[in-house]
C-alpha positions in Angstrom: 23.1 9.0 -17.9 20.6 11.0 -19.9 19.2 14.1 -18.2 15.8 13.4 -16.6 12.7 14.5 -18.3 9.2 15.2 -16.8 7.5 12.7 -14.7 6.0 9.7 -16.6 2.4 10.4 -15.7 2.5 14.1 -16.4 -0.7 15.1 -18.2 -2.8 12.4 -16.6 -5.7 13.7 -14.5 -7.1 11.7 -11.6 -10.1 12.4 -9.4 -9.8 10.9 -6.0 -13.2 10.5 -4.5 -12.2 7.7 -2.1 -11.5 7.5 1.6 -9.8 5.2 4.1 -7.3 4.0 2.6 -6.8 1.8 -0.4 -8.3 4.2 -3.0 -6.6 7.3 -1.7 -3.2 5.6 -1.4 -3.5 4.4 -5.0 -4.1 8.0 -6.1 -1.1 9.1 -4.1 1.1 6.7 -5.9 -0.2 8.0 -9.3 0.4 11.6 -8.1 4.0 10.7 -7.0 4.8 10.1 -10.6 3.3 13.2 -12.1 -0.4 12.7 -12.4 -2.6 15.7 -11.5 -4.6 14.4 -8.6 -7.7 16.3 -7.4 -8.9 15.1 -4.0 -12.6 15.5 -3.7 -14.0 15.7 -0.2 -17.4 16.4 1.3 -17.6 20.0 2.4 -18.7 19.1 5.9 -17.2 15.7 6.3 -13.5 15.7 5.4 -11.6 12.5 4.6 -11.4 10.7 8.0 -7.7 10.1 7.5 -7.2 13.7 8.4 -8.1 12.7 12.0 -6.5 9.2 12.1 -3.5 8.7 14.4 -1.3 11.2 16.1 -1.5 14.9 15.3 0.9 17.8 15.8 -0.5 21.3 16.6 -4.0 19.9 15.7 -2.8 18.8 12.3 -3.2 15.1 11.4 0.2 13.7 10.3 -1.2 10.7 8.4 -2.9 13.1 6.0 0.4 14.8 5.2 1.5 11.5 3.6 -1.8 10.3 2.1 -2.7 13.7 0.7 0.6 14.6 -0.8 0.8 15.7 -4.4 -3.0 16.2 -4.4 -5.0 19.4 -5.0 -8.0 19.7 -2.7 -11.6 20.3 -3.8 -14.8 20.2 -1.7 -17.9 18.9 -3.4 -21.1 17.4 -2.2 -21.7 14.8 -4.8 -25.2 14.1 -3.6 -26.3 17.6 -4.4 -27.4 18.7 -7.9 -24.6 21.3 -8.1 -22.0 18.8 -6.9 -23.2 16.3 -9.5 -23.0 18.9 -12.3 -19.5 19.9 -11.3 -18.3 16.3 -11.2 -19.6 15.7 -14.7 -17.8 18.8 -15.9 -14.6 17.6 -14.3 -15.1 14.1 -15.8 -14.9 15.5 -19.3 -11.2 16.3 -19.0 -10.4 13.5 -16.5 -8.6 10.2 -17.2 -9.2 8.3 -14.0 -11.8 8.5 -11.2 -11.1 6.5 -8.1 -14.1 5.9 -5.7 -14.9 3.6 -2.9 -18.6 4.2 -2.2 -20.8 1.2 -1.6 -22.0 -0.3 -5.0 -24.9 1.7 -6.4 -24.1 5.0 -4.6 -22.8 6.8 -7.6 -25.7 5.5 -9.6 -28.2 6.8 -7.0 -26.6 10.3 -7.3 -26.8 10.2 -11.1 -23.0 10.0 -11.7 -22.6 6.3 -12.3 -20.8 4.6 -15.2 -23.4 5.4 -17.8 -23.4 9.1 -17.1 -19.6 9.3 -16.8 -18.9 7.3 -19.9 -21.4 9.4 -21.8 -19.5 12.6 -21.1 -16.1 11.0 -21.5 -15.8 7.6 -23.3 -12.0 7.5 -22.5 -12.6 7.7 -18.7 -11.4 4.8 -16.5 -13.7 4.5 -13.4 -11.9 2.6 -10.6 -14.2 1.2 -8.0 -12.4 0.1 -4.8 -14.6 -1.7 -2.2 -14.3 -4.3 0.4 -16.0 -7.1 -1.5 -16.4 -5.9 -5.1 -19.4 -4.7 -7.1 -21.4 -8.0 -7.0 -21.9 -11.1 -5.0 -23.7 -11.8 -1.6 -21.3 -9.4 0.4 -21.1 -6.6 -2.1 -23.3 -4.2 -0.1 -21.7 -4.8 3.2 -19.4 -2.2 4.7 -15.9 -3.4 4.1 -12.5 -2.5 5.6 -9.0 -4.0 5.3 -9.3 -5.7 8.6 -12.1 -7.8 7.2 -9.9 -8.8 4.2 -7.1 -9.7 6.6 -9.5 -12.0 8.4 -11.3 -13.5 5.4 -8.3 -14.1 3.2 -6.6 -16.5 5.5 -3.9 -14.1 6.6 -5.0 -13.9 10.2 -5.4 -17.7 10.4 -1.7 -18.3 9.6 -0.3 -15.4 11.6 0.7 -15.7 15.2 2.1 -18.4 17.5 0.9 -22.0 17.1 -0.8 -21.9 20.5 -2.0 -18.4 20.2 -5.0 -16.7 18.6 -5.2 -15.6 14.9 -3.4 -12.3 14.6 -4.3 -9.2 12.7 -1.6 -6.7 11.6 -1.3 -3.4 13.5 -1.5 -1.4 10.3 -3.4 -1.3 7.1 -1.9 -4.2 5.4 -4.8 -5.3 3.1 -5.5 -1.7 2.2 -1.9 -1.1 1.3 -1.7 -4.2 -0.9 -5.0 -3.2 -2.5 -3.6 0.2 -3.2 -0.6 -1.2 -5.0 -2.9 -3.5 -7.0 -5.3 -0.6 -7.8 -2.4 1.6 -9.1 -1.4 -1.4 -11.3 -5.0 -1.9 -12.5 -5.3 1.7 -13.4 -2.2 1.6 -15.5 -3.4 -1.7 -17.2 -6.8 0.0 -18.0 -5.0 3.0 -19.4 -2.8 0.8 -21.6 -5.9 -0.9 -22.9 -7.4 2.6 -23.6 -4.3 3.5 -25.6 -5.1 0.6 -28.0 -8.9 0.8 -28.1 -9.6 4.4 -27.4 -12.2 3.4 -24.8 -12.2 3.6 -21.0 -13.6 0.9 -18.8 -14.5 0.1 -15.2 -12.0 -1.3 -12.8 -13.6 -3.5 -10.0 -11.1 -3.8 -7.2 -12.2 -5.9 -4.2 -9.9 -5.4 -1.2 -10.4 -9.1 -0.2 -8.6 -10.3 -3.4 -5.1 -8.8 -3.6 -4.1 -10.0 -0.2 -5.4 -13.4 -1.1 -3.0 -13.4 -4.1 0.1 -12.4 -2.1 -0.6 -15.2 0.4 0.8 -17.6 -2.2 -0.2 -21.1 -3.3 -2.6 -21.9 -0.4 -5.6 -22.5 -2.6 -3.6 -24.7 -4.8 -2.2 -26.7 -1.9 -5.7 -27.2 -0.5 -7.2 -28.1 -3.9 -4.6 -30.7 -4.7 -3.6 -32.0 -1.3 -6.2 -30.9 1.2 -3.4 -29.1 3.0 -4.3 -26.3 5.4 -1.4 -24.1 6.5 -1.3 -23.6 10.3 0.2 -20.8 12.5 3.9 -21.3 12.9 5.0 -18.0 14.6 8.2 -16.8 12.9 9.0 -20.2 11.5 8.2 -21.3 8.0 6.8 -24.6 6.7 8.9 -24.1 3.5 12.5 -23.7 4.9 14.6 -23.6 8.0 16.3 -22.1 9.8 14.0 -19.1 9.5 13.2 -17.2 12.7 14.1 -14.3 14.9 16.9 -14.7 17.4 18.1 -12.7 20.4 21.7 -11.4 20.5 24.0 -11.1 23.4 23.3 -7.4 23.7 19.6 -8.0 23.9 18.8 -7.1 20.4 17.0 -9.1 17.7 17.9 -10.3 14.3 16.0 -12.2 11.6 17.5 -15.1 9.6 16.2 -16.6 6.3 17.6 -19.6 4.4 15.2 -19.9 1.5 18.1 -20.9 -0.8 19.9 -24.2 -0.1 23.3 -22.6 -0.5 22.4 -20.0 2.1 21.3 -22.7 4.6 24.6 -24.5 4.1 26.6 -21.3 4.7 24.7 -20.7 7.9 25.5 -24.1 9.2 29.2 -23.7 8.5 29.1 -20.2 10.2 27.5 -21.5 13.4 29.8 -24.5 13.7 27.4 -27.2 12.8 28.5 -28.3 9.3 27.6 -32.0 10.1 23.9 -31.1 9.8 24.4 -30.5 6.1 25.1 -34.2 5.6 21.7 -35.2 7.1 19.3 -36.5 4.3 16.6 -34.1 5.5 18.8 -31.1 5.0 18.6 -31.4 1.2 15.4 -29.4 0.8 13.6 -26.5 2.5 10.5 -28.5 3.3 12.4 -31.3 5.1 14.6 -28.8 6.9 11.5 -27.2 8.2 10.5 -30.5 9.8 13.7 -30.2 11.9 13.2 -26.5 12.9 13.8 -27.2 16.6 17.3 -28.6 16.0 18.2 -25.9 13.5 16.9 -23.1 15.6 18.9 -24.3 18.5 22.1 -24.4 16.5 21.6 -20.9 15.0 20.1 -19.4 18.2 22.9 -20.6 20.5 25.5 -19.1 18.2 23.7 -15.8 17.8 23.1 -15.6 21.6 26.9 -15.5 22.1 27.4 -12.5 19.7 26.3 -8.9 19.7 23.9 -7.8 17.0 26.6 -5.9 15.0 29.1 -8.8 15.3 26.4 -11.4 14.2 25.4 -9.2 11.2 29.1 -8.7 10.3 29.8 -12.5 10.4 26.7 -13.3 8.4 27.6 -10.7 5.8 31.2 -12.1 5.5 29.8 -15.6 5.1 27.3 -14.3 2.4 24.4 -15.5 4.5 21.1 -13.7 4.9 20.4 -11.7 8.1 18.8 -8.5 9.1 18.3 -6.5 12.3 14.8 -6.3 13.7 14.2 -2.5 13.4 11.6 -0.3 15.1 10.9 3.0 13.4 13.8 4.7 15.3 16.2 2.3 13.6 14.6 2.6 10.2 15.2 6.4 10.3 18.9 5.8 10.9 19.6 2.7 8.8 22.4 3.4 6.3 20.8 1.5 3.5 17.5 3.4 3.8 19.5 6.6 3.9 21.5 5.7 0.8 18.2 5.0 -1.0 16.6 8.2 0.4 13.7 5.9 1.4 12.7 8.4 4.1 13.0 11.8 2.6 12.7 15.3 4.0 10.0 17.6 2.7 9.2 21.2 3.8 5.6 21.5 4.8 4.0 25.0 5.1 2.2 24.1 8.3 4.9 22.0 10.2 8.1 23.0 8.5 10.7 20.2 7.6 9.2 16.7 8.1 10.3 13.3 7.0 8.1 10.7 5.3 8.4 7.7 2.9 9.7 8.6 -0.5 8.1 7.6 -3.8 8.0 3.8 -4.3 10.8 3.3 -6.8 13.4 5.0 -8.8 13.2 5.7 -12.5 16.4 6.7 -14.2 14.9 9.0 -16.9 11.5 10.1 -15.6 11.6 10.0 -11.8 8.7 10.7 -9.5 8.8 13.3 -6.7 7.0 14.6 -3.7 6.0 18.0 -4.8 4.0 19.0 -1.7 2.5 17.4 1.3 -1.2 17.0 2.2 -3.0 20.3 1.9 -5.9 21.8 3.9 -9.4 20.7 3.4 -10.8 22.5 0.2 -7.6 24.5 -0.3 -7.8 24.5 -4.1 -11.6 24.6 -4.6 -11.9 28.1 -6.1 -8.8 27.6 -8.4 -10.1 24.2 -9.7 -13.6 25.5 -10.4 -12.3 28.7 -12.0 -10.2 26.4 -14.2 -13.4 24.7 -15.3 -14.8 28.0 -16.4 -17.0 28.8 -13.5 -17.4 32.4 -12.6 -17.2 33.8 -9.0 -21.0 34.1 -9.2 -21.3 30.4 -10.1 -19.0 29.4 -7.3 -20.9 31.6 -4.8 -24.2 29.9 -6.0 -22.7 26.5 -5.4 -21.7 27.5 -1.9 -25.1 28.9 -1.2 -26.7 25.5 -2.0 -24.0 23.8 0.2 -22.6 21.9 -2.8 -19.1 23.2 -1.9 
């Protein structure tokens, strides 16, 4: 293998003006692969993620993940001094990520027209709940609303239970992935045209895309997917099953060959000859019978024995992990999916590694989330501001 070179996004500068959570996470993903990310926070109102979730010794742990590979600058963008500094930064910046309500940057005098004027190659990435136009554009928007509006909550949960929201930022995380992709697409376009552009990312849209063909089904068939719990309308058996040692496993049979192997394994090969067994959709209509066959077999075996038998049969199964199991799982360990980083505040800590592995230009976690405003003076000095200039900005509360 060829010796690795520098990270693929080295030389790319990103200003992260966003908060909670899609925009900042997209910036983190870019920083993981070498982009210079400058996190811009209000001097008196730090990013709320610093205070979200559990803390240790008064230090928010979520920020250690979300703020990794970012330098930290405080700037009041609504102040004249803050506006001027941002425009100076924009001159040498490739990407700005923001999630203010539409019109906010324009009100401050740092909208697209002003930013494009100082740097025609800039990509301005606007991440909001509902997008930059339309009847909902000016509403406050969060991932929870996207999970509700997209149809996700309506199909999640038990058939006789209420619509169910995820207990984590699902829509925000999906939007972050889409935003990072959108930024790279816009930069690729810039490479051909020499011009930057505006990315309009509405958090309600990426989750709608990953939900699959539901709009198509409804448009062509009038079909509305209902809640099915852990079952699927597209294949069976597909469920979670309790083992003899009171553990849980998940089984999936999306491929016909896998479904047939499972039936042989659990001692019910005669079901394969049923006419309805020939497709995932018709198998799903017989979920009760198939779940009983698989569930009864799994209930007589320990989790480890069940997994071993499925693996030998080349059938698909996985343990239901909680985070304790994730931290110990040998596959995650082999991939280094949870990696150890030394943090100056907390010492060694473990967090998710970069999203994927590149053989020649890998990403890396260079540092964890830093204190509020930790790099302000260094960044401003790099812009050519003198100590007197910086002091004047502090005096007007711009920093």
